[in-house]
C-alpha positions as CSV (number, residue, x, y, z in Angstrom):
1,M,0.0,0.0,0.0
2,R,1.5,3.3,-1.1
3,L,0.6,7.0,-1.2
4,G,0.4,8.9,-4.5
5,N,3.9,10.2,-4.0
6,Q,5.2,6.6,-3.7
7,D,6.2,7.1,-0.1
8,P,5.6,3.9,1.9
9,L,2.5,4.2,4.1
10,W,3.4,1.4,6.4
11,H,5.6,-1.7,6.5
12,D,3.7,-4.5,4.9
13,G,6.4,-7.2,4.7
14,E,7.2,-10.4,6.5
15,F,5.2,-9.6,9.6
16,A,1.8,-9.1,7.8
17,V,-0.8,-11.8,8.0
18,P,-2.9,-11.9,4.7
19,E,-6.6,-12.0,5.0
20,D,-6.8,-15.5,3.5
21,R,-4.3,-16.8,6.1
22,T,-5.9,-15.4,9.2
23,A,-7.2,-17.6,11.9
24,Y,-10.8,-16.9,10.9
25,P,-11.0,-16.2,7.2
26,R,-14.2,-14.4,6.0
27,S,-15.7,-14.0,2.6
28,A,-15.5,-10.8,0.8
29,D,-19.2,-10.2,1.3
30,Q,-18.8,-10.8,5.1
31,R,-16.0,-8.3,5.2
32,L,-18.2,-5.7,3.5
33,E,-21.0,-6.4,6.0
34,D,-18.5,-6.2,8.9
35,R,-17.2,-2.8,7.6
36,V,-20.6,-1.3,8.4
37,G,-20.3,-2.2,12.0
38,V,-16.6,-1.1,12.1
39,S,-17.6,2.3,10.8
40,A,-20.2,2.7,13.6
41,Q,-17.6,1.6,16.2
42,A,-15.1,4.2,15.0
43,G,-17.8,6.9,15.0
44,F,-18.7,6.3,18.6
45,F,-15.2,6.9,20.0
46,T,-15.1,10.6,20.0
47,G,-18.6,11.5,18.7
48,P,-20.5,14.5,20.0
49,G,-22.4,12.4,22.5
50,A,-19.4,10.6,24.0
51,A,-19.1,12.7,27.1
52,A,-22.8,12.5,28.0
53,Y,-22.8,8.8,27.4
54,Q,-19.8,8.3,29.7
55,A,-21.4,10.2,32.5
56,A,-24.6,8.2,32.2
57,L,-22.6,5.0,32.0
58,L,-20.6,5.9,35.2
59,R,-23.8,6.3,37.1
60,E,-25.0,2.9,35.9
61,I,-21.6,1.2,36.7
62,N,-21.7,2.6,40.3
63,Q,-25.3,1.5,40.8
64,R,-24.3,-2.0,39.7
65,A,-21.2,-2.0,41.9
66,A,-23.2,-0.9,44.9
67,A,-25.5,-3.9,44.5
68,R,-22.5,-6.2,44.3
69,P,-19.9,-4.6,46.7
70,H,-17.7,-7.6,46.8
71,D,-17.4,-7.8,43.0
72,G,-17.9,-4.2,41.9
73,Q,-15.5,-1.3,41.8
74,A,-17.0,2.1,42.7
75,A,-15.6,5.0,40.6
76,Y,-15.4,8.7,41.2
77,A,-15.0,11.2,38.4
78,V,-12.3,13.6,39.6
79,C,-12.1,16.9,37.7
80,R,-9.5,19.7,37.2
81,G,-10.9,22.3,34.9
82,D,-12.1,20.5,31.8
83,R,-10.0,17.4,32.6
84,E,-11.6,14.4,34.1
85,V,-10.3,11.0,35.3
86,L,-11.8,8.0,37.1
87,A,-10.4,7.0,40.4
88,T,-11.3,4.8,43.4
89,P,-13.2,6.8,46.1
90,N,-11.2,8.6,48.8
91,E,-7.8,7.1,48.1
92,L,-4.3,8.5,47.3
93,L,-1.1,6.7,46.5
94,L,2.3,7.6,47.8
95,R,5.7,6.0,47.5
96,A,6.4,4.4,50.9
97,E,9.7,6.3,51.4
98,R,7.8,9.6,51.0
99,L,5.5,8.9,53.9
100,D,7.6,10.5,56.6
101,D,6.4,12.2,59.8
102,A,5.9,15.6,58.2
103,T,3.8,14.1,55.4
104,R,1.8,12.1,57.8
105,Q,0.9,15.2,59.8
106,L,0.0,17.1,56.6
107,L,-2.3,14.2,55.4
108,V,-4.0,14.2,58.8
109,E,-4.6,17.9,58.5
110,L,-6.1,17.4,55.0
111,G,-8.5,14.8,56.2
112,F,-6.8,11.4,55.7
113,D,-6.4,8.5,58.1
114,V,-2.7,7.6,57.9
115,T,-3.1,5.0,60.6
116,A,-5.1,2.9,58.2
117,A,-2.6,3.1,55.3
118,V,-2.5,-0.1,53.3
119,D,0.7,-1.6,51.8
120,A,0.8,-2.3,48.1
121,L,3.5,-3.7,45.8
122,G,5.3,-5.3,48.6
123,G,5.2,-2.2,50.8
124,R,6.7,0.0,48.2
125,V,3.4,2.0,47.8
126,K,1.1,3.2,50.5
127,V,-2.7,3.5,49.9
128,I,-3.9,6.4,52.1
129,R,-7.7,6.6,52.6
130,A,-9.6,9.7,53.5
131,N,-11.9,10.0,56.5
132,P,-15.6,9.6,55.6
133,G,-17.3,12.5,53.9
134,L,-14.5,13.8,51.7
135,E,-15.9,15.1,48.5
136,P,-14.4,13.8,45.2
137,D,-13.1,17.2,44.1
138,R,-11.2,17.5,47.4
139,L,-8.9,14.7,46.2
140,D,-7.5,16.9,43.6
141,E,-7.1,19.8,46.0
142,V,-5.1,17.5,48.3
143,L,-3.0,16.4,45.4
144,L,-2.1,20.0,44.6
145,V,-1.2,20.7,48.2
146,L,1.1,17.6,48.3
147,Q,2.7,18.4,45.0
148,S,3.3,22.0,46.0
149,R,5.4,20.6,48.9
150,G,7.4,18.4,46.5
151,I,5.6,15.2,47.6
152,P,4.7,13.1,44.5
153,A,1.4,11.4,44.9
154,S,-1.5,10.3,42.7
155,L,-5.0,9.1,42.7
156,N,-5.6,5.4,42.7
157,H,-6.7,5.7,39.1
158,L,-9.1,3.3,37.4
159,T,-8.1,1.9,34.1
160,P,-11.5,1.6,32.5
161,L,-12.3,-0.6,29.5
162,G,-15.3,-1.3,27.4
163,P,-17.7,1.5,26.6
164,W,-16.0,4.1,28.8
165,A,-12.9,3.7,26.6
166,K,-14.6,2.9,23.3
167,G,-17.9,4.7,23.5
168,Q,-21.3,3.2,22.9
169,G,-21.3,0.3,20.5
170,G,-19.5,-3.0,21.2
171,P,-18.1,-5.8,19.2
172,E,-20.1,-7.2,16.3
173,P,-20.5,-10.9,15.4
174,T,-18.8,-12.1,12.3
175,D,-19.1,-15.2,10.2
176,G,-16.2,-17.3,8.9
177,V,-14.5,-20.6,9.4
178,A,-12.0,-21.0,12.3
179,R,-8.7,-22.6,11.3
180,V,-7.4,-25.5,13.4
181,A,-6.3,-24.0,16.7
182,P,-2.6,-24.2,17.7
183,P,-1.6,-26.9,20.2
184,Q,-1.9,-26.0,23.8
185,V,1.4,-24.8,25.2
186,G,2.2,-25.3,28.9
187,G,4.9,-24.1,31.2
188,D,5.9,-20.6,32.4
189,P,4.2,-17.8,30.4
190,L,6.1,-16.0,27.7
191,V,3.2,-13.5,27.2
192,A,1.1,-12.2,30.0
193,V,-2.3,-10.6,29.2
194,I,-3.5,-8.4,32.0
195,D,-7.2,-7.7,31.5
196,T,-10.7,-8.8,32.5
197,G,-9.7,-12.4,32.5
198,V,-10.7,-15.0,29.9
199,N,-13.7,-17.2,29.3
200,T,-13.4,-20.4,27.2
201,E,-16.5,-22.2,28.3
202,G,-18.3,-23.9,25.4
203,R,-15.6,-23.3,22.9
204,G,-15.4,-26.3,20.6
205,D,-12.7,-25.0,18.3
206,D,-9.9,-25.3,20.9
207,W,-8.8,-21.7,20.5
208,L,-7.6,-20.4,23.9
209,A,-7.5,-23.9,25.3
210,G,-6.0,-24.1,28.7
211,L,-5.9,-20.4,29.4
212,Q,-8.9,-20.2,31.8
213,N,-8.5,-21.1,35.5
214,D,-10.3,-20.3,38.7
215,G,-8.4,-17.1,39.3
216,N,-8.7,-15.5,35.9
217,K,-12.2,-16.5,34.6
218,D,-14.3,-13.7,33.2
219,L,-17.7,-14.4,34.7
220,L,-19.4,-12.4,32.0
221,D,-22.7,-11.6,33.8
222,V,-22.0,-10.5,37.4
223,F,-23.7,-7.2,37.5
224,G,-27.2,-5.9,36.7
225,D,-29.2,-9.1,37.2
226,D,-30.3,-8.8,33.6
227,Q,-29.1,-12.0,31.9
228,E,-26.9,-9.9,29.6
229,L,-23.2,-9.6,29.1
230,D,-21.5,-7.1,31.5
231,F,-20.1,-3.9,30.0
232,A,-16.6,-5.2,29.3
233,A,-17.3,-9.0,29.2
234,G,-15.2,-10.8,26.7
235,H,-12.5,-8.0,26.4
236,G,-9.7,-10.2,27.8
237,T,-10.9,-13.2,25.8
238,F,-10.7,-11.1,22.6
239,V,-7.2,-9.7,23.5
240,A,-5.8,-13.1,24.3
241,G,-7.2,-14.4,21.0
242,V,-5.3,-11.6,19.2
243,V,-2.0,-12.7,20.9
244,Q,-2.6,-16.3,20.0
245,Q,-3.3,-15.6,16.4
246,V,0.0,-13.7,16.0
247,A,2.1,-16.0,18.2
248,P,0.4,-19.5,18.1
249,A,3.4,-21.2,19.7
250,A,3.8,-18.8,22.6
251,P,2.8,-19.8,26.1
252,I,0.2,-17.3,27.2
253,R,-1.1,-16.6,30.7
254,V,-4.1,-14.4,31.5
255,Y,-4.3,-12.3,34.7
256,K,-7.5,-10.8,35.9
257,A,-7.1,-7.3,37.1
258,L,-10.4,-5.7,36.0
259,N,-13.9,-6.8,36.6
260,S,-16.4,-7.7,33.8
261,D,-17.8,-4.1,33.8
262,G,-14.2,-3.0,32.8
263,M,-13.1,-1.4,36.1
264,G,-9.8,-2.1,37.8
265,S,-7.6,0.0,40.0
266,E,-4.1,1.1,39.1
267,V,-2.8,-0.8,42.1
268,A,-4.4,-4.0,40.9
269,V,-2.9,-3.6,37.5
270,A,0.5,-2.7,38.9
271,E,0.5,-5.8,41.2
272,A,-0.5,-8.0,38.2
273,I,2.5,-6.6,36.2
274,V,4.9,-7.6,39.0
275,Q,3.3,-11.0,39.4
276,A,3.4,-11.7,35.7
277,A,7.1,-10.9,35.6
278,A,7.7,-13.0,38.7
279,D,6.0,-15.9,37.0
280,G,8.4,-15.7,34.1
281,A,6.6,-13.6,31.5
282,K,8.9,-11.7,29.2
283,V,6.1,-9.8,27.3
284,V,3.3,-8.1,29.2
285,N,0.3,-6.8,27.3
286,L,-1.8,-4.0,28.8
287,S,-4.9,-3.2,26.7
288,L,-5.9,-0.6,29.2
289,G,-4.9,2.8,30.4
290,T,-5.8,6.1,32.1
291,R,-5.0,9.8,31.7
292,T,-4.0,11.8,34.7
293,L,-5.1,15.3,35.7
294,D,-1.7,16.8,35.4
295,D,-0.3,14.4,32.7
296,Q,2.2,13.1,35.2
297,P,2.8,9.3,35.6
298,P,0.7,7.4,38.2
299,V,2.6,6.2,41.2
300,A,1.8,2.5,41.4
301,I,2.5,1.6,37.8
302,D,5.6,3.7,37.9
303,V,6.8,1.6,40.9
304,A,5.8,-1.7,39.2
305,L,7.9,-0.8,36.1
306,E,10.9,-0.1,38.3
307,V,10.6,-3.5,40.0
308,I,10.3,-5.9,37.1
309,P,13.5,-7.1,35.3
310,A,15.0,-5.1,32.5
311,D,14.4,-7.9,30.0
312,V,10.6,-7.8,30.3
313,V,8.9,-5.8,27.6
314,V,5.6,-4.1,28.5
315,V,3.3,-3.3,25.6
316,A,0.3,-1.0,26.2
317,A,-2.6,0.6,24.2
318,A,-2.1,4.3,23.5
319,G,-5.8,5.0,24.1
320,N,-8.9,6.0,22.2
321,Y,-9.3,9.7,23.0
322,G,-8.3,11.1,19.6
323,D,-5.9,13.7,21.0
324,E,-2.2,13.9,22.1
325,R,-2.5,13.8,25.8
326,P,-0.4,11.0,27.3
327,V,-2.2,7.8,28.4
328,W,-0.6,5.7,31.1
329,P,1.0,3.2,31.2
330,A,1.6,3.6,27.5
331,A,3.3,7.0,27.9
332,F,6.1,5.6,30.1
333,R,9.4,5.7,28.3
334,Q,10.1,2.0,29.2
335,V,6.7,0.9,27.8
336,V,6.0,0.2,24.1
337,S,3.0,2.4,23.3
338,V,0.8,1.3,20.3
339,A,-1.6,3.5,18.4
340,A,-4.2,2.4,15.9
341,L,-4.4,2.6,12.1
342,S,-7.3,2.0,9.8
343,A,-7.4,-1.1,7.6
344,T,-5.9,1.0,4.8
345,G,-3.0,2.2,6.9
346,Q,-4.2,5.7,7.7
347,G,-3.9,7.0,11.3
348,S,-7.2,6.4,13.0
349,P,-8.7,9.8,14.0
350,W,-10.0,8.4,17.2
351,S,-6.6,6.9,18.3
352,T,-4.6,8.7,20.9
353,R,-1.3,9.8,19.3
354,G,1.7,11.9,20.1
355,F,5.5,12.1,20.2
356,W,5.5,9.4,23.0
357,V,3.8,6.7,20.7
358,D,6.3,4.1,19.6
359,L,4.4,1.9,17.1
360,S,1.1,1.8,15.3
361,V,-0.8,-1.2,13.7
362,V,-4.3,-1.7,12.4
363,G,-6.8,-1.3,15.2
364,E,-10.0,-1.0,13.2
365,G,-12.1,-4.1,12.6
366,I,-9.8,-6.7,14.2
367,V,-11.3,-10.2,14.3
368,S,-10.7,-12.4,17.4
369,T,-12.2,-14.9,19.8
370,Y,-15.3,-13.8,21.8
371,V,-17.7,-15.1,24.4
372,Q,-21.3,-16.4,24.4
373,G,-24.1,-14.2,25.5
374,Q,-26.6,-11.4,24.8
375,E,-25.2,-7.9,24.5
376,S,-26.6,-5.1,26.8
377,A,-28.7,-2.4,25.1
378,I,-26.7,0.1,27.3
379,I,-23.6,-0.9,25.3
380,D,-25.1,-1.2,21.8
381,P,-28.4,0.4,20.8
382,Y,-28.8,-2.7,18.5
383,P,-27.7,-5.5,20.8
384,D,-26.3,-8.6,19.3
385,T,-26.4,-12.2,20.5
386,F,-23.0,-14.1,20.3
387,P,-22.9,-17.8,19.8
388,V,-20.8,-20.5,21.6
389,A,-17.2,-20.4,20.3
390,G,-18.0,-17.2,18.5
391,W,-15.6,-14.7,16.8
392,A,-16.2,-11.0,16.7
393,V,-15.0,-7.9,15.0
394,W,-13.9,-5.0,17.2
395,S,-12.0,-1.7,17.1
396,G,-9.7,0.0,19.6
397,T,-6.0,0.4,20.5
398,S,-6.8,-2.4,22.9
399,F,-6.6,-4.7,19.9
400,A,-3.5,-3.0,18.3
401,A,-1.3,-3.6,21.4
402,P,-1.6,-7.4,21.6
403,Q,-0.6,-7.7,17.9
404,V,2.7,-6.1,18.8
405,A,3.0,-8.2,22.0
406,G,2.3,-11.4,20.0
407,L,4.8,-10.4,17.3
408,I,7.6,-9.8,19.8
409,A,6.9,-13.3,21.3
410,R,6.8,-14.9,17.8
411,L,10.2,-13.4,17.0
412,M,11.6,-14.5,20.3
413,L,10.7,-18.1,19.6
414,A,11.6,-18.2,15.9
415,E,14.9,-16.4,16.2
416,N,16.0,-17.2,19.7
417,L,15.9,-13.5,20.7
418,S,15.4,-11.8,24.0
419,A,12.3,-9.6,24.3
420,P,14.3,-6.4,24.0
421,E,16.1,-7.8,20.9
422,A,12.8,-8.8,19.3
423,L,11.3,-5.4,20.0
424,Q,14.4,-3.8,18.4
425,R,13.8,-5.9,15.3
426,V,10.1,-4.9,15.1
427,S,10.9,-1.2,15.6
428,A,13.6,-1.2,12.9
429,V,11.2,-2.1,10.1
430,G,8.2,0.1,10.8
431,V,7.7,3.2,8.6
432,R,8.0,6.4,10.7
433,R,4.7,8.4,10.9
434,P,4.3,11.7,12.7
435,D,2.7,11.1,16.1
436,F,2.1,7.4,15.3
437,G,5.6,6.1,15.8
438,R,6.6,3.4,13.3
439,A,3.7,2.0,11.4
440,L,3.4,-1.7,10.3
441,R,0.8,-4.2,9.4
442,I,0.3,-7.4,11.3
443,L,-3.4,-8.4,11.3
444,P,-5.4,-7.1,8.4
445,G,-8.4,-5.4,10.1
446,T,-11.7,-4.6,8.3
């Protein structure tokens, strides 16, 4: 694929998977039909009603979480001017070494209970909770006071998935023929997928075989008592399927750090990163992320990245905000940030971009494994029903990142490379694009 001036649009060489060699080939007519759904998905990301939809969705998520307090994650929208992020109620994060006597006294004066501080990440991070009654906007005021004293702190950000990150409109069913699944690979993980978990129940095609266990199962319908898929159900299953398509011989392990409505705290994600590295994973995929009020890095994930070995490569989605503000963890220098392209290689207008983006691959209309169930009308105004062992077509940087994670793993196995060496090989061939890093094609999209 080339522009009129014959400049290369992207690298379309040895890493690309042709449509007729994908894991789930579709007919030309099916691809055209799928394109209608993909166009709608792209339109929902940054459409004029996106903000109002997110506000209504947050109210619904919190109502559902209140009804299931042991399973749900309450979320506060914390604002600074026109900036808004989601965070766990009444919590701040500090590096443990910064919680000295003077800081403790200051936090007490600001309305926090330092005697109830909770250790996270092996004691390297302290979770400080406010006394009852603190208003959400006060959290940012406290942050500003701490930062003015030179004390780095952050909210316990939530890293929301599903409709919060992608707008109204979810995946769409697609019709094709699944190729024979790769053989199940045991042993220590090479690739870790940190997400909503995975659900393989009822799959008769053997894709994702062996990936589900008691600790990482995506339960699909925990909230709402409505017999419908939860708001982010199937997200981790889809992401894991992308990795497996690109790296069929790679041992994959899925870690559940977010619930099936797509909510998980920064601390939970950070601890999953550390655990995955301890388990032996050399490539960690994070199809999630958050912005921060001041565009500064969040504390817990910053600490996690310091803790893991240098030979572990972390890959993260750049975000779906359509602007250049950094999204974390993708914006960390030691993380491989992946933006999204359209199926024809153009930078997707809804994809977050910027000088901090490293790579970009197709993120519109990716096809992967999905779960059985009835979609919620809150997610899609025309809800779909997904069959057992179904496949779906979906869009988002969430599905660009795992292509890169899978490619790194594939090169490691094929050429006996370390993860950093494989990343260097991938980065060397991409075509440099302003604000989209180096562009290349892996899976074809729609």
